[in-house]
C-alpha positions as CSV (number, residue, x, y, z in Angstrom):
1,M,-15.1,-26.5,8.3
2,N,-15.7,-27.5,4.7
3,G,-18.1,-25.8,2.3
4,I,-18.9,-22.6,0.3
5,I,-19.9,-19.2,1.7
6,P,-21.9,-17.3,-0.9
7,L,-20.4,-13.9,0.0
8,W,-21.7,-10.5,-1.1
9,K,-18.5,-8.5,-1.7
10,E,-19.0,-4.9,-0.9
11,K,-17.4,-1.9,-2.7
12,G,-13.9,-0.9,-1.6
13,W,-12.6,-4.3,-0.9
14,T,-10.5,-6.6,-3.2
15,S,-11.3,-10.2,-3.5
16,H,-8.1,-10.9,-1.6
17,D,-9.3,-8.7,1.2
18,C,-12.4,-10.9,1.6
19,V,-10.3,-14.0,1.7
20,M,-8.1,-12.6,4.5
21,K,-11.1,-11.4,6.5
22,L,-12.8,-14.9,6.2
23,R,-9.5,-16.6,7.2
24,R,-9.7,-14.8,10.5
25,I,-13.4,-15.3,11.0
26,C,-13.4,-19.0,10.1
27,Q,-10.0,-19.5,11.8
28,T,-8.5,-21.5,8.8
29,K,-5.9,-20.7,6.1
30,K,-7.8,-22.9,3.6
31,V,-9.9,-20.1,2.0
32,G,-10.1,-19.3,-1.7
33,H,-12.2,-17.0,-3.8
34,T,-13.8,-18.1,-7.1
35,G,-13.2,-15.1,-9.4
36,T,-11.7,-11.7,-8.9
37,L,-14.0,-8.7,-8.5
38,D,-12.4,-5.2,-8.8
39,P,-12.6,-3.1,-5.6
40,E,-15.3,-0.7,-7.1
41,V,-17.5,-3.7,-8.0
42,E,-19.9,-5.3,-5.6
43,G,-21.6,-8.6,-5.9
44,V,-21.7,-12.4,-5.5
45,L,-18.3,-13.9,-4.7
46,P,-18.5,-17.5,-3.6
47,I,-15.7,-18.3,-1.1
48,C,-14.5,-21.9,-0.7
49,I,-13.5,-23.1,2.8
50,G,-11.5,-26.1,3.7
51,K,-11.8,-29.1,1.3
52,A,-13.9,-26.9,-0.9
53,T,-10.8,-25.0,-2.0
54,K,-10.1,-28.0,-4.2
55,I,-13.0,-27.2,-6.5
56,V,-12.1,-23.5,-7.0
57,P,-11.0,-23.9,-10.6
58,F,-14.3,-25.6,-11.5
59,L,-16.5,-23.0,-9.8
60,T,-14.5,-20.2,-11.4
61,D,-15.3,-21.6,-14.8
62,T,-19.0,-20.9,-14.6
63,K,-21.4,-18.4,-16.2
64,K,-21.8,-15.1,-14.5
65,T,-24.7,-12.6,-14.4
66,Y,-24.0,-8.8,-14.1
67,F,-26.0,-5.6,-13.9
68,A,-24.0,-3.0,-15.6
69,E,-24.4,0.7,-16.3
70,V,-22.8,2.2,-19.4
71,T,-22.2,6.0,-19.8
72,L,-22.0,7.4,-23.3
73,G,-20.1,10.7,-23.8
74,Y,-16.6,10.0,-22.8
75,A,-14.1,7.0,-22.7
76,T,-11.4,6.4,-20.1
77,E,-8.1,4.7,-20.2
78,T,-9.3,2.0,-17.8
79,E,-12.7,1.6,-19.5
80,D,-14.4,2.3,-16.2
81,A,-15.2,5.4,-14.1
82,T,-11.8,5.3,-12.3
83,G,-9.6,6.2,-15.3
84,Q,-8.6,9.4,-16.9
85,T,-10.7,10.7,-19.8
86,M,-9.3,9.7,-23.2
87,D,-12.1,10.8,-25.6
88,K,-15.2,13.0,-25.4
89,K,-18.2,13.5,-27.5
90,P,-21.3,15.2,-26.0
91,I,-24.6,13.5,-26.5
92,S,-27.1,15.8,-28.1
93,E,-29.7,13.2,-29.2
94,Q,-32.2,11.2,-27.2
95,I,-31.3,7.6,-28.2
96,A,-34.4,5.5,-28.5
97,S,-34.7,2.4,-26.2
98,E,-35.5,0.3,-29.3
99,K,-32.1,1.3,-30.9
100,I,-30.3,0.5,-27.7
101,S,-32.0,-2.9,-27.4
102,E,-31.2,-3.8,-31.0
103,T,-27.6,-2.9,-30.5
104,L,-27.3,-5.0,-27.3
105,Q,-28.7,-8.0,-29.1
106,T,-25.9,-7.9,-31.7
107,F,-23.6,-9.0,-28.9
108,V,-25.4,-12.2,-28.1
109,G,-23.4,-15.3,-29.0
110,E,-19.6,-15.7,-29.3
111,I,-17.8,-12.4,-29.5
112,T,-14.2,-11.3,-29.6
113,Q,-12.8,-8.9,-27.0
114,V,-9.5,-7.1,-26.9
115,V,-8.2,-7.5,-23.3
116,P,-8.2,-4.1,-21.5
117,L,-4.9,-2.4,-21.1
118,Y,-5.5,-2.1,-17.4
119,S,-5.8,-5.8,-16.6
120,A,-3.6,-8.5,-15.0
121,V,-3.3,-10.5,-18.2
122,R,0.4,-11.2,-18.9
123,V,2.2,-10.5,-22.2
124,N,5.8,-11.6,-22.4
125,G,5.9,-12.2,-18.6
126,R,4.6,-8.7,-17.6
127,K,1.1,-7.7,-16.7
128,L,-0.7,-5.4,-19.1
129,Y,-1.3,-2.7,-16.4
130,E,2.4,-2.6,-15.8
131,Y,3.0,-1.7,-19.5
132,A,0.3,1.0,-19.1
133,R,1.9,2.6,-16.0
134,L,5.3,2.6,-17.7
135,G,3.9,4.1,-20.9
136,I,5.3,1.1,-22.9
137,P,3.3,0.3,-26.1
138,V,2.1,-3.3,-26.2
139,E,-0.1,-5.4,-28.4
140,R,-3.1,-6.6,-26.3
141,P,-4.3,-10.2,-26.8
142,Q,-7.8,-11.0,-28.0
143,R,-10.1,-13.6,-26.5
144,N,-13.4,-15.2,-27.5
145,V,-16.2,-15.1,-24.9
146,M,-19.8,-16.1,-24.9
147,I,-22.7,-13.7,-24.2
148,D,-25.7,-15.9,-23.4
149,A,-28.3,-13.1,-22.9
150,I,-28.4,-9.4,-22.6
151,Q,-31.3,-7.2,-21.7
152,L,-31.8,-3.4,-21.4
153,D,-33.4,-1.9,-18.3
154,T,-35.5,0.7,-20.0
155,S,-36.3,2.5,-16.7
156,S,-32.6,3.3,-16.3
157,I,-32.2,5.5,-19.4
158,V,-31.0,9.0,-18.4
159,K,-29.8,11.9,-20.6
160,K,-28.2,14.7,-18.6
161,D,-25.3,17.2,-18.9
162,G,-24.1,16.0,-22.3
163,L,-24.0,12.3,-21.1
164,F,-26.3,9.4,-21.8
165,R,-26.6,6.5,-19.3
166,F,-28.4,3.2,-19.3
167,S,-28.2,-0.2,-17.6
168,F,-28.4,-3.7,-18.8
169,Q,-28.3,-7.3,-17.4
170,V,-25.9,-9.7,-19.0
171,T,-25.2,-13.4,-18.6
172,C,-21.9,-14.5,-20.0
173,S,-19.0,-16.9,-19.8
174,K,-15.9,-16.8,-17.7
175,G,-13.3,-14.2,-18.8
176,T,-15.8,-11.7,-20.2
177,Y,-14.7,-8.1,-19.5
178,I,-18.0,-6.2,-18.9
179,R,-16.1,-2.8,-19.1
180,T,-14.9,-3.7,-22.6
181,L,-18.4,-4.8,-23.5
182,C,-19.7,-1.3,-22.4
183,V,-17.0,0.4,-24.5
184,D,-17.9,-1.8,-27.6
185,I,-21.6,-1.1,-27.1
186,G,-20.8,2.6,-27.1
187,K,-18.8,2.3,-30.3
188,K,-21.8,0.6,-32.0
189,L,-24.0,3.5,-30.9
190,G,-21.5,6.0,-32.2
191,Y,-20.1,7.4,-29.0
192,P,-17.1,7.0,-26.7
193,A,-18.2,5.1,-23.6
194,H,-17.2,3.5,-20.3
195,M,-18.6,1.3,-17.6
196,S,-19.8,3.5,-14.8
197,S,-21.2,0.8,-12.5
198,L,-21.2,-2.9,-12.1
199,I,-22.8,-5.5,-9.8
200,R,-22.4,-9.2,-10.1
201,T,-25.8,-10.8,-9.3
202,Q,-25.0,-14.4,-9.9
203,T,-22.1,-16.8,-10.2
204,G,-23.0,-20.3,-11.3
205,G,-25.8,-21.4,-9.0
206,F,-25.1,-18.7,-6.4
207,T,-27.4,-15.7,-6.4
208,E,-27.7,-12.3,-4.7
209,K,-30.7,-13.5,-2.7
210,E,-28.7,-16.2,-0.7
211,S,-25.5,-14.2,-0.2
212,F,-24.1,-12.9,3.0
213,T,-21.9,-9.8,3.8
214,I,-18.7,-10.1,5.8
215,D,-20.4,-8.6,8.8
216,E,-23.3,-11.1,8.6
217,V,-20.8,-14.0,8.4
218,K,-18.9,-12.6,11.4
219,E,-22.2,-12.3,13.3
220,K,-23.1,-15.9,12.6
221,Q,-19.7,-17.1,13.7
222,E,-20.0,-15.2,17.0
223,Q,-23.4,-16.8,17.6
224,G,-22.0,-20.2,16.9
225,K,-24.2,-20.5,13.8
226,I,-21.5,-20.4,11.0
227,A,-23.1,-23.5,9.5
228,E,-26.1,-21.4,8.5
229,V,-24.0,-19.5,5.9
230,L,-21.9,-22.6,4.8
231,L,-23.3,-24.4,1.7
232,P,-22.2,-28.0,0.8
233,I,-19.4,-28.6,-1.6
234,S,-21.9,-30.2,-4.0
235,S,-23.5,-26.7,-4.5
236,G,-20.3,-25.5,-6.1
237,V,-20.3,-28.3,-8.7
238,A,-24.0,-28.5,-9.4
239,H,-23.3,-27.4,-13.0
240,M,-21.1,-30.4,-13.6
241,H,-22.2,-33.9,-14.7
242,T,-22.3,-36.2,-11.7
243,I,-22.0,-40.0,-11.4
244,E,-23.3,-41.8,-8.3
245,V,-21.2,-44.9,-7.4
246,D,-21.5,-47.8,-4.9
247,Q,-19.6,-48.3,-1.7
248,E,-16.9,-50.5,-3.3
249,T,-16.2,-47.9,-6.0
250,A,-16.4,-45.1,-3.5
251,I,-13.4,-46.6,-1.6
252,K,-11.4,-46.7,-4.8
253,V,-12.3,-43.1,-5.5
254,T,-11.2,-41.8,-2.1
255,H,-7.8,-43.6,-2.7
256,G,-7.4,-41.7,-6.0
257,Q,-7.5,-44.8,-8.2
258,K,-8.1,-44.9,-11.9
259,L,-11.4,-46.4,-13.0
260,P,-13.0,-47.9,-16.1
261,K,-14.7,-45.2,-18.1
262,P,-18.5,-45.1,-17.6
263,V,-20.6,-45.4,-20.7
264,S,-22.4,-42.1,-19.7
265,I,-19.2,-40.1,-20.2
266,T,-19.0,-39.0,-23.8
267,T,-16.9,-35.9,-23.6
268,D,-13.5,-34.8,-22.2
269,D,-15.2,-32.5,-19.7
270,A,-14.4,-33.1,-16.0
271,F,-17.2,-34.6,-14.0
272,C,-18.0,-35.4,-10.3
273,I,-18.2,-38.7,-8.6
274,S,-20.4,-38.9,-5.5
275,H,-21.7,-41.5,-3.1
276,H,-25.0,-41.0,-1.3
277,G,-25.0,-37.5,-2.6
278,N,-21.6,-36.6,-1.2
279,V,-19.1,-35.4,-3.7
280,L,-15.9,-37.6,-3.4
281,A,-13.8,-36.4,-6.3
282,I,-13.6,-34.8,-9.7
283,Y,-12.5,-37.1,-12.5
284,S,-11.7,-36.7,-16.2
285,Q,-10.8,-38.7,-19.3
286,H,-7.4,-40.4,-19.0
287,P,-5.1,-38.7,-21.5
288,E,-3.5,-41.9,-22.6
289,N,-6.3,-44.5,-22.3
290,N,-9.7,-43.9,-23.7
291,N,-11.1,-46.7,-21.6
292,E,-10.1,-45.2,-18.3
293,I,-10.8,-42.1,-16.2
294,K,-8.4,-40.5,-13.7
295,P,-8.9,-38.3,-10.6
296,V,-8.3,-34.5,-11.0
297,R,-9.2,-33.6,-7.4
298,V,-9.9,-36.0,-4.6
299,L,-12.0,-34.3,-1.9
């Protein structure tokens, strides 16, 4: 069994929980997820099965689309609804949708984020959330991420009990912390804020519409129709440049041989090599010879 299951991760489960469940359903240990979703977040989580696990790093490094809700009025230590309140400021005004939209647009492009304290990013060998739990001060790293598009859902605006909520859709690069984005949006609007809800609606080319829940995957397996939820490996690398090769070259590729650099390759980005539409391997520029390419993953 080789391919990708476009899973819809439900709330309450970790990404690892999903991997373990699918190992039992698919009866294989070769199962890997393509980007962690927190337990309270639901959404698209492509799961690689069998040989497809070899492309996990390349599928992880894709753009993501989220639908997030931000709540103005108080901030939390975790930057989401699960943490303890850190700062409060009741909302007395009705913030105009035009002002919110204008504020959101200031985040389009490359932005710098401070990594959340409650995250698994390591500093001096220790995860940030471990520093937080021990009460040890630590300087958090910054990272540059790309916001491709962000759009307010005007129908979602609600002002109630001293709080102000609204939702937005955002398409962004790998590594973007949406809860940090919500906090920063709140700061620009002049209020403490946190992310109160998050749904991931798309990862790379995988969308909500084509995704399956764990129960649906299990049902298909019991019916002997697991192939109906298994997409080809090529669907996971559709965002990458692909070179089609002949039979002779295909044999060399399957043996992991280095090849002369094709004239169509003009960057150092990894790319796919396929034969008759079947992805055989992922190659990249040879680090020591500009005229050669070398395999990164042979499938």
